[in-house]
C-alpha positions as CSV (number, residue, x, y, z in Angstrom):
1,X,71.5,94.4,17.8
2,X,68.2,92.6,16.9
3,X,68.6,89.2,16.3
4,X,68.1,88.0,13.0
5,X,64.7,86.6,13.6
6,X,63.6,90.1,14.4
7,X,65.1,91.8,11.5
8,X,62.3,89.1,9.2
9,X,59.6,89.4,11.7
10,X,59.8,93.2,11.3
11,X,60.3,93.1,7.5
12,X,57.1,90.8,7.1
13,X,55.3,93.2,9.1
14,X,56.1,96.1,6.7
15,X,55.3,94.1,3.7
16,X,51.9,92.9,5.4
17,X,51.0,96.5,5.9
18,X,52.2,97.6,2.1
19,X,49.8,95.4,0.8
20,X,47.3,96.1,2.8
21,X,47.7,99.7,1.8
22,X,48.2,99.1,-1.5
23,X,44.8,96.8,-1.2
24,X,43.1,100.0,0.5
25,X,44.1,102.5,-2.6
26,X,43.2,100.1,-5.0
27,X,40.0,99.3,-2.9
28,X,39.7,103.6,-2.7
29,X,40.4,103.9,-6.3
30,X,37.6,101.6,-7.8
31,X,34.9,103.5,-5.4
32,X,36.1,107.1,-6.8
33,X,35.5,105.6,-10.2
34,X,32.5,104.5,-9.3
35,X,31.3,107.6,-7.6
36,X,33.1,109.1,-11.0
37,X,30.6,107.2,-12.9
38,X,27.5,108.2,-10.9
39,X,28.6,111.9,-10.8
40,X,28.5,111.9,-15.0
41,X,25.1,110.2,-14.7
42,X,23.9,112.7,-12.6
43,X,25.0,115.9,-14.6
44,X,23.8,114.1,-17.6
45,X,20.4,113.7,-16.0
46,X,20.9,117.6,-14.7
47,X,21.7,118.5,-18.3
48,X,18.6,116.8,-19.6
49,X,16.5,118.2,-17.2
50,X,17.4,121.8,-17.6
51,X,17.3,121.4,-21.3
52,X,13.7,120.1,-20.9
53,X,13.0,123.2,-18.8
54,X,14.4,125.5,-20.6
55,X,12.2,124.2,-23.7
56,X,9.1,124.3,-21.6
57,X,10.0,127.6,-20.2
58,X,10.6,128.8,-24.1
59,X,7.5,127.4,-25.0
60,X,5.3,128.6,-22.3
61,X,6.7,132.4,-23.1
62,X,6.0,132.2,-26.4
63,X,2.4,131.3,-25.8
64,X,2.1,134.0,-22.7
65,X,3.2,136.8,-25.4
66,X,0.9,135.6,-28.0
67,X,-2.1,135.4,-25.6
68,X,-1.4,139.1,-24.7
69,X,-0.7,140.6,-27.7
70,X,-3.7,138.8,-29.5
71,X,-5.9,139.0,-25.9
72,X,-5.5,143.5,-26.5
73,X,-5.9,142.6,-30.5
74,X,-9.5,140.6,-29.9
75,X,-10.5,143.7,-27.7
76,X,-9.9,146.6,-29.8
77,X,-10.5,145.3,-33.2
78,X,-13.1,143.5,-35.6
79,X,-12.5,139.5,-35.3
80,X,-12.1,139.3,-39.3
81,X,-10.2,136.9,-41.5
82,X,-6.6,139.1,-41.1
83,X,-6.7,139.1,-37.5
84,X,-7.3,135.2,-37.4
85,X,-4.7,134.3,-40.1
86,X,-2.3,136.6,-38.1
87,X,-3.3,134.7,-34.8
88,X,-2.7,131.2,-36.5
89,X,0.5,132.1,-38.1
90,X,1.6,133.7,-34.5
91,X,1.3,130.4,-32.8
92,X,3.5,128.4,-35.3
93,X,6.5,130.9,-33.9
94,X,7.2,128.1,-31.5
95,X,9.5,125.1,-32.4
96,X,6.8,122.9,-30.6
97,X,4.1,124.2,-33.2
98,X,4.8,122.9,-36.4
99,X,1.4,123.7,-38.0
100,X,-2.0,125.1,-36.9
101,X,-5.3,125.2,-38.3
102,X,-9.0,126.1,-37.4
103,X,-12.0,125.7,-38.8
104,X,-15.7,126.6,-37.9
105,X,-19.1,125.2,-38.0
106,X,-22.4,127.6,-38.2
107,X,-20.5,130.5,-36.8
108,X,-22.1,132.8,-39.1
109,X,-20.0,136.0,-38.0
110,X,-20.6,138.6,-40.6
111,X,-17.1,139.8,-40.1
112,X,-15.4,136.5,-41.4
113,X,-15.7,135.7,-45.1
114,X,-14.9,132.0,-44.6
115,X,-14.7,128.7,-42.3
116,X,-11.0,127.5,-42.1
117,X,-7.8,129.3,-41.6
118,X,-4.3,127.8,-41.2
119,X,-2.0,125.0,-42.8
120,X,-4.3,122.0,-44.0
121,X,-1.6,120.0,-45.4
122,X,-0.9,116.4,-44.2
123,X,-4.3,117.4,-41.8
124,X,-6.5,114.2,-41.9
125,X,-10.0,116.0,-40.7
126,X,-13.0,114.3,-39.6
127,X,-16.2,115.2,-37.8
128,X,-15.3,118.1,-35.3
129,X,-14.2,116.4,-31.9
130,X,-16.0,117.5,-28.9
131,X,-13.2,117.2,-26.3
132,X,-9.8,117.6,-26.5
133,X,-7.6,114.9,-27.6
134,X,-4.5,113.8,-29.4
135,X,-4.1,111.8,-32.6
136,X,-0.6,110.7,-32.8
137,X,1.3,114.0,-33.1
138,X,-1.8,116.2,-33.8
139,X,-3.6,117.7,-30.6
140,X,-7.4,118.8,-31.5
141,X,-9.3,121.1,-29.1
142,X,-12.9,121.7,-29.5
143,X,-14.0,125.3,-29.7
144,X,-17.4,126.0,-27.6
145,X,-19.0,129.2,-26.9
146,X,-22.0,129.2,-24.3
147,X,-22.2,125.5,-24.5
148,X,-22.4,125.6,-28.4
149,X,-20.0,123.7,-30.8
150,X,-18.7,126.2,-33.1
151,X,-15.3,125.0,-34.6
152,X,-12.2,123.3,-33.5
153,X,-8.2,124.0,-33.4
154,X,-6.0,121.2,-34.8
155,X,-2.3,121.6,-34.1
156,X,0.8,119.5,-35.3
157,X,3.1,119.1,-32.6
158,X,6.8,118.3,-32.5
159,X,7.0,115.3,-29.9
160,X,10.0,115.9,-28.0
161,X,11.1,118.0,-25.0
162,X,7.7,119.1,-24.1
163,X,5.5,117.1,-22.5
164,X,2.1,116.0,-23.9
165,X,0.2,117.4,-21.1
166,X,2.0,120.7,-20.4
167,X,1.6,121.5,-24.7
168,X,-2.3,120.2,-24.3
169,X,-3.2,122.4,-21.1
170,X,-0.9,125.5,-22.8
171,X,-3.0,125.2,-26.0
172,X,-6.6,125.3,-24.0
173,X,-5.5,128.6,-23.2
174,X,-5.4,129.3,-27.0
175,X,-8.8,127.9,-27.4
176,X,-10.2,129.8,-24.4
177,X,-9.3,132.9,-26.0
178,X,-10.4,132.5,-29.4
179,X,-13.7,131.4,-27.9
180,X,-14.0,134.6,-26.0
181,X,-13.1,136.4,-29.3
182,X,-15.9,134.8,-31.1
183,X,-18.4,135.5,-27.9
184,X,-17.5,139.3,-28.1
185,X,-17.7,139.7,-31.6
186,X,-21.2,137.8,-31.6
187,X,-22.1,140.3,-29.1
188,X,-21.2,142.9,-30.7
189,X,-22.7,142.1,-34.0
190,X,-25.9,141.5,-32.0
191,X,-25.9,145.1,-30.5
192,X,-24.7,146.6,-33.6
193,X,-28.1,144.8,-35.3
194,X,-30.0,145.6,-32.6
195,X,-28.8,149.2,-33.2
196,X,-29.7,149.4,-36.7
197,X,-33.0,147.9,-36.5
198,X,-33.7,150.8,-33.8
199,X,-32.2,153.4,-35.9
200,X,-34.4,151.9,-38.6
201,X,-37.5,151.8,-36.8
202,X,-36.5,155.5,-35.5
203,X,-36.6,156.3,-38.8
204,X,-39.7,155.1,-40.1
205,X,-41.5,156.3,-36.7
206,X,-40.0,160.1,-38.0
207,X,-41.3,159.1,-41.2
208,X,-44.6,158.2,-40.3
209,X,-44.9,160.8,-38.2
210,X,-44.0,163.8,-41.0
211,X,-46.0,161.9,-43.1
212,X,-49.3,161.4,-40.9
213,X,-48.5,165.3,-40.0
214,X,-49.0,166.3,-43.2
215,X,-51.9,163.8,-44.7
216,X,-54.0,165.2,-41.3
217,X,-52.9,168.8,-41.3
218,X,-53.5,169.5,-45.5
219,X,-57.3,168.6,-45.3
220,X,-57.4,170.6,-42.0
221,X,-56.5,173.3,-43.3
222,X,-59.4,173.3,-46.1
223,X,-61.9,172.4,-43.2
224,X,-60.9,175.7,-40.7
225,X,-59.8,177.9,-43.9
226,X,-63.7,177.6,-45.3
227,X,-64.9,177.9,-42.1
228,X,-63.1,180.8,-41.4
229,X,-64.3,182.3,-45.2
230,X,-67.6,181.5,-44.3
231,X,-68.0,183.6,-41.3
232,X,-67.8,186.7,-43.1
233,X,-70.5,186.0,-46.1
234,X,-74.2,186.7,-45.3
235,X,-75.7,183.9,-43.2
236,X,-79.1,183.0,-41.8
237,X,-79.5,181.9,-38.2
238,X,-79.4,178.7,-38.7
239,X,-76.5,178.8,-40.8
240,X,-74.6,180.6,-38.0
241,X,-75.3,177.8,-35.6
242,X,-74.4,175.0,-38.4
243,X,-70.6,177.0,-38.9
244,X,-70.0,177.2,-35.4
245,X,-71.0,173.8,-34.8
246,X,-68.5,173.2,-37.8
247,X,-66.0,175.5,-35.9
248,X,-66.1,173.8,-32.6
249,X,-65.7,170.3,-34.3
250,X,-62.8,171.7,-36.7
251,X,-60.9,173.0,-33.6
252,X,-61.6,170.1,-31.6
253,X,-60.6,168.1,-34.4
254,X,-57.2,169.9,-34.7
255,X,-56.5,170.2,-30.6
256,X,-57.0,166.0,-31.1
257,X,-54.8,165.9,-34.3
258,X,-52.3,167.9,-32.6
259,X,-52.2,166.0,-29.2
260,X,-51.8,162.9,-31.0
261,X,-49.0,164.2,-33.1
262,X,-47.2,166.0,-30.4
263,X,-47.5,162.6,-28.2
264,X,-45.9,160.4,-31.5
265,X,-43.2,163.1,-31.4
266,X,-42.5,162.4,-27.6
267,X,-42.3,158.8,-28.1
268,X,-40.1,159.0,-31.5
269,X,-37.7,162.0,-29.3
270,X,-38.9,164.5,-32.1
271,X,-40.2,167.0,-29.9
272,X,-38.2,170.0,-29.9
273,X,-38.5,174.0,-29.3
274,X,-38.4,177.0,-31.9
275,X,-36.7,179.8,-30.1
276,X,-38.0,183.1,-30.9
277,X,-38.3,186.6,-29.0
278,X,-41.8,187.5,-27.9
279,X,-43.4,189.9,-25.2
280,X,-46.0,188.6,-22.6
281,X,-48.5,191.0,-24.2
282,X,-48.7,188.8,-27.3
283,X,-49.4,185.9,-25.1
284,X,-51.9,187.6,-22.9
285,X,-53.8,189.2,-25.8
286,X,-53.9,185.5,-27.3
287,X,-54.8,183.8,-24.2
288,X,-57.4,186.3,-23.6
289,X,-59.0,186.3,-27.3
290,X,-59.3,182.3,-27.0
291,X,-60.8,182.0,-23.3
292,X,-62.7,185.4,-22.5
293,X,-66.1,184.3,-24.5
294,X,-65.7,180.5,-23.5
295,X,-65.8,182.0,-19.8
296,X,-68.7,184.2,-20.7
297,X,-70.4,181.5,-22.0
298,X,-70.3,179.1,-19.0
299,X,-71.1,182.2,-16.7
300,X,-67.7,182.5,-14.8
301,X,-65.1,185.1,-14.2
302,X,-61.8,184.9,-16.0
303,X,-58.7,187.0,-15.2
304,X,-54.9,187.4,-16.1
305,X,-53.2,189.5,-13.6
306,X,-49.4,190.4,-14.4
307,X,-47.0,191.8,-11.9
308,X,-45.3,194.6,-12.6
309,X,-41.9,193.2,-11.9
310,X,-42.6,191.0,-15.0
311,X,-40.6,191.7,-17.9
312,X,-41.6,192.9,-21.1
313,X,-40.2,190.5,-23.9
314,X,-38.8,186.9,-23.4
315,X,-36.8,184.3,-25.9
316,X,-38.6,181.0,-25.6
317,X,-40.8,179.0,-28.0
318,X,-44.0,180.8,-27.7
319,X,-46.3,178.5,-29.9
320,X,-45.5,175.7,-27.3
321,X,-45.3,178.1,-24.3
322,X,-48.8,179.1,-25.5
323,X,-50.1,175.6,-25.9
324,X,-49.0,174.6,-22.6
325,X,-51.2,178.0,-21.3
326,X,-54.4,177.3,-23.4
327,X,-54.0,173.2,-22.3
328,X,-54.3,174.5,-18.4
329,X,-56.4,177.3,-19.0
330,X,-58.6,175.3,-20.8
331,X,-59.0,172.6,-18.5
332,X,-59.8,174.7,-16.0
333,X,-62.7,176.5,-17.7
334,X,-63.7,173.2,-18.7
335,X,-63.9,171.7,-15.0
336,X,-65.2,175.2,-13.6
337,X,-69.1,175.6,-13.7
338,X,-69.4,178.3,-11.5
339,X,-67.3,181.0,-9.4
340,X,-63.5,182.0,-11.6
341,X,-60.3,180.7,-13.1
342,X,-57.3,183.1,-12.5
343,X,-54.3,183.3,-14.0
344,X,-51.3,185.4,-11.9
345,X,-48.0,185.9,-13.5
346,X,-44.9,186.6,-11.5
347,X,-41.2,187.0,-11.8
348,X,-39.2,184.8,-9.7
349,X,-35.7,184.2,-9.5
350,X,-35.2,184.6,-13.1
351,X,-38.6,182.5,-13.9
352,X,-41.4,183.7,-15.2
353,X,-43.8,181.8,-12.8
354,X,-47.9,181.3,-14.2
355,X,-50.2,180.1,-11.4
356,X,-53.9,179.0,-13.1
357,X,-56.2,178.7,-10.0
358,X,-60.0,177.7,-10.6
359,X,-62.8,177.3,-8.3
360,X,-64.2,174.0,-10.1
361,X,-64.6,170.2,-9.5
362,X,-61.3,169.5,-7.8
363,X,-58.8,166.4,-8.5
364,X,-58.6,163.6,-6.1
365,X,-55.5,162.2,-4.4
366,X,-55.3,158.7,-6.5
367,X,-55.9,160.6,-9.6
368,X,-53.1,163.0,-9.1
369,X,-50.4,160.4,-8.9
370,X,-51.2,159.5,-12.7
371,X,-52.1,163.0,-13.8
372,X,-49.3,163.5,-15.8
373,X,-49.1,160.6,-17.7
374,X,-50.7,159.9,-21.4
375,X,-54.1,158.7,-22.2
376,X,-55.4,159.4,-18.5
377,X,-58.0,161.4,-17.5
378,X,-58.8,162.6,-13.8
379,X,-63.0,161.7,-14.1
380,X,-63.4,165.1,-12.1
381,X,-66.9,164.1,-11.6
382,X,-69.5,161.1,-10.8
383,X,-69.9,160.5,-14.8
384,X,-67.2,161.3,-17.5
385,X,-68.9,164.2,-19.1
386,X,-65.7,165.9,-20.6
387,X,-64.4,165.1,-24.1
388,X,-60.6,164.8,-24.7
389,X,-57.3,162.1,-25.2
390,X,-56.0,162.2,-21.9
391,X,-52.7,163.8,-23.7
392,X,-53.0,167.3,-23.1
393,X,-51.2,167.3,-19.7
394,X,-48.3,164.7,-20.4
395,X,-48.1,167.1,-23.5
396,X,-47.4,170.1,-21.1
397,X,-45.0,168.3,-18.6
398,X,-42.9,166.9,-21.5
399,X,-42.7,170.7,-22.7
400,X,-42.2,172.5,-19.4
401,X,-39.5,169.8,-18.7
402,X,-38.1,170.2,-22.0
403,X,-37.5,174.2,-21.4
404,X,-35.7,172.9,-17.9
405,X,-39.1,174.1,-16.0
406,X,-41.2,172.7,-13.4
407,X,-45.2,172.4,-13.0
408,X,-46.7,171.1,-9.6
409,X,-50.4,171.2,-8.4
410,X,-52.5,171.5,-5.5
411,X,-56.4,170.0,-6.0
412,X,-59.1,169.4,-3.1
413,X,-62.1,168.0,-4.8
414,X,-65.0,170.1,-4.4
415,X,-62.7,173.4,-3.8
416,X,-60.9,173.7,-7.1
417,X,-57.3,173.5,-8.4
418,X,-54.1,175.2,-8.7
419,X,-51.3,174.6,-11.4
420,X,-48.1,176.0,-11.3
421,X,-45.8,176.7,-13.8
422,X,-42.2,177.9,-13.8
423,X,-40.1,178.7,-16.8
424,X,-36.7,179.8,-16.9
425,X,-36.8,182.1,-20.0
426,X,-34.1,184.6,-20.9
427,X,-35.2,188.4,-21.0
428,X,-35.0,190.9,-24.0
429,X,-34.9,194.9,-23.4
430,X,-37.7,195.7,-25.3
431,X,-37.5,199.0,-27.5
432,X,-40.5,200.9,-27.1
433,X,-39.8,204.0,-29.8
434,X,-39.6,201.0,-32.3
435,X,-42.7,199.7,-31.2
436,X,-44.4,202.8,-31.7
437,X,-42.9,203.1,-35.0
438,X,-44.4,199.4,-35.8
439,X,-47.8,200.5,-34.5
440,X,-47.8,203.4,-36.9
441,X,-47.1,201.0,-39.7
442,X,-49.0,198.6,-38.8
443,X,-52.2,200.9,-38.8
444,X,-51.0,202.5,-42.5
445,X,-50.2,199.3,-44.0
446,X,-51.9,198.3,-47.2
447,X,-51.7,195.4,-49.5
448,X,-54.0,196.0,-52.5
449,X,-50.9,196.9,-54.4
450,X,-49.0,193.7,-54.0
451,X,-47.9,191.0,-56.5
452,X,-48.1,187.7,-54.9
453,X,-47.3,184.3,-56.0
454,X,-48.9,181.1,-54.4
455,X,-47.3,177.7,-55.2
456,X,-49.4,174.6,-54.2
457,X,-50.4,171.7,-55.9
458,X,-53.7,171.0,-53.9
459,X,-57.0,173.0,-55.5
460,X,-58.5,173.5,-52.2
461,X,-55.9,175.2,-50.8
462,X,-55.4,177.2,-53.7
463,X,-59.1,178.2,-53.3
464,X,-59.0,178.6,-49.3
465,X,-55.6,181.0,-49.5
466,X,-56.9,183.1,-52.7
467,X,-60.4,183.9,-50.9
468,X,-58.2,184.6,-47.8
469,X,-55.5,187.0,-50.0
470,X,-58.8,188.9,-51.8
471,X,-60.2,189.8,-47.8
472,X,-56.9,191.7,-48.1
473,X,-57.4,193.3,-51.4
474,X,-54.7,190.8,-53.2
475,X,-55.6,188.6,-56.1
476,X,-52.4,186.3,-56.3
477,X,-51.3,184.0,-59.2
478,X,-51.1,180.8,-58.7
479,X,-48.7,178.2,-59.4
480,X,-49.2,174.2,-59.0
481,X,-45.8,173.2,-58.5
482,X,-42.3,174.3,-58.7
483,X,-41.7,174.1,-62.1
484,X,-44.7,176.7,-62.7
485,X,-43.4,178.6,-60.1
486,X,-39.8,179.1,-61.9
487,X,-41.3,179.7,-64.8
488,X,-43.7,182.5,-63.1
489,X,-40.7,184.1,-61.9
490,X,-39.1,184.2,-64.7
491,X,-42.1,185.9,-66.6
492,X,-43.3,188.0,-63.7
493,X,-42.2,190.3,-60.7
494,X,-43.4,189.5,-57.3
495,X,-43.1,191.2,-54.2
496,X,-43.8,188.2,-52.3
497,X,-44.0,184.2,-53.0
498,X,-46.1,181.6,-50.7
499,X,-44.4,178.5,-51.6
500,X,-45.5,174.8,-50.8
501,X,-43.1,172.1,-49.8
502,X,-44.1,169.0,-50.9
503,X,-45.3,168.9,-54.6
504,X,-45.2,166.8,-57.5
505,X,-42.5,167.6,-60.9
506,X,-40.2,169.6,-58.6
507,X,-41.0,170.5,-54.8
508,X,-40.6,173.8,-52.7
509,X,-37.6,173.3,-51.7
510,X,-35.9,172.8,-54.9
511,X,-37.6,175.1,-56.6
512,X,-36.3,177.6,-53.9
513,X,-32.8,176.4,-54.3
514,X,-33.1,177.0,-58.0
515,X,-34.6,180.5,-57.9
516,X,-31.8,181.6,-55.2
517,X,-29.3,180.2,-57.2
518,X,-30.4,182.8,-60.3
519,X,-30.1,185.4,-57.7
520,X,-34.0,186.2,-56.8
521,X,-34.1,188.1,-53.3
522,X,-38.0,187.8,-53.3
523,X,-39.3,186.7,-49.7
524,X,-40.2,183.2,-50.1
525,X,-42.7,182.1,-47.4
526,X,-42.7,177.8,-46.7
527,X,-46.3,176.8,-46.7
528,X,-46.3,173.4,-44.5
529,X,-48.3,171.1,-42.6
530,X,-44.5,170.1,-41.1
531,X,-43.7,170.8,-37.6
532,X,-40.7,169.2,-36.9
533,X,-37.2,171.1,-36.9
534,X,-35.5,169.2,-39.3
535,X,-38.5,170.2,-42.2
536,X,-38.2,174.0,-40.4
537,X,-34.2,173.6,-40.9
538,X,-34.8,172.3,-44.7
539,X,-37.0,175.2,-45.3
540,X,-34.7,177.6,-44.4
541,X,-31.5,176.0,-45.5
542,X,-33.3,175.9,-49.0
543,X,-33.5,179.8,-49.1
544,X,-36.9,180.4,-48.0
545,X,-37.5,183.2,-45.4
546,X,-40.0,182.3,-43.3
547,X,-42.8,179.6,-42.4
548,X,-46.7,179.8,-42.3
549,X,-47.8,176.3,-40.7
550,X,-51.0,174.4,-41.6
551,X,-53.9,175.0,-40.9
552,X,-53.8,178.8,-41.0
553,X,-56.0,181.7,-40.8
554,X,-56.9,184.8,-42.5
555,X,-55.5,186.6,-39.3
556,X,-52.1,184.5,-39.9
557,X,-51.5,185.2,-43.6
558,X,-52.3,189.0,-42.4
559,X,-49.6,189.0,-40.3
560,X,-46.8,187.1,-42.3
561,X,-47.9,190.0,-45.2
562,X,-47.3,192.5,-42.3
563,X,-44.1,191.3,-41.2
564,X,-42.4,191.0,-44.7
565,X,-44.1,193.7,-46.7
């Protein structure tokens, strides 16, 4: 058995071990407590960071949604008062932005009726800032468009969970979006103003062309009409020479006026085509009548050869096609002093192809490059001995392009020139029997029993058309304006009415509409110096049946009577 000493020593060791265990346990408890406290602090900090991140994320998301929504709105809508107000209200949806305000300086946008939008309460506004800054709890951001200070955004901010730098960066995106919208609206406004000015300029140009067209053609009617009437009166040799000079000068003046007016129409976008049915024979007869005498005077040969496969009738602008041929053949004859001018007509690939060849002075290579430019003349001799405006070929080129056609030339100096014109023209089958009947009726026509009313406010025009009708055994009644025309129709029966369009008191359009509303079926023919499609359409829309363009000849007048009587 252990001795008492051994038991005592054992007991002491156990007591010491227990005390050491208790000390260790106490130490561990303290460490555990400290760790627990640190954990609680860490958890608290984590909760704060999470809450901060969440608030930051929510704010960023709200601003992003606002930017996306109004980015689309600014692109699709006009930047007006309602859109700005809605934009400013949407920015305050976030808890971070308490109120928002924007003001503009010298912005001058016609779409905005005022310069301040948003909540101005409790905002102390001084001079507009030039850079982003904070004033206590207010964020001020300048609005700059193309380097120009146009206004500022002011936000009242709840300082707290979201850092000021982050708030400033987000609201700077808002300012950029608004500046982009302002820039876009400015650009649109500038474009609209430019478009409006262009439209006003175009309208003024068209009005000027229509006015000058009327003012130049009206006196030309008196000049050429008087010359046309004078040639049928007894004249001495000297008077005949004077009349020939008058006719030549008048026709040259008409050519110049027509070229200038056509060129003005080209620039104003008013060059238009009037499609009708016509025969090649009509065109050939017209060209032969115009140029045969001129060719004989110059002692050169002039021929028109038509191949057998060329159709009889076409649909196209007869007047403009004639103008093209007259320009090209006229130039060929003018620049040919010996030899011939030959016109070959053929049908190729559903196109009317006309080749005008001459043995004239030719055109140099350098001149060919600019030949179709306006106001350019190829001086086909060592000295300029030829009159003209230099517009004829430019107008031909424009007309041919308008008809989807083509023009080309070959030329050698001293040998001659060849122009080739190709026009895609729809064809019409001719009715030979109907044409024969029309020819018989044409031979048997008589106008002496017709009752005609002429309405024109210009005395000279009244005299000219009266004398022209007198040659056809017709004595017309005369009216000075639309009012007199209405009164005359109420008192008398007329087989046909010639109606001027532009007259005082009541113009021809109004008078025609009134007569048609009263049930009048009599043919009404417009007498007009206007050559635009709009004016021609207005004639037809008002109830007129046909158009006789000034200046007209006795032959034109006879053709119109034949057509309608």
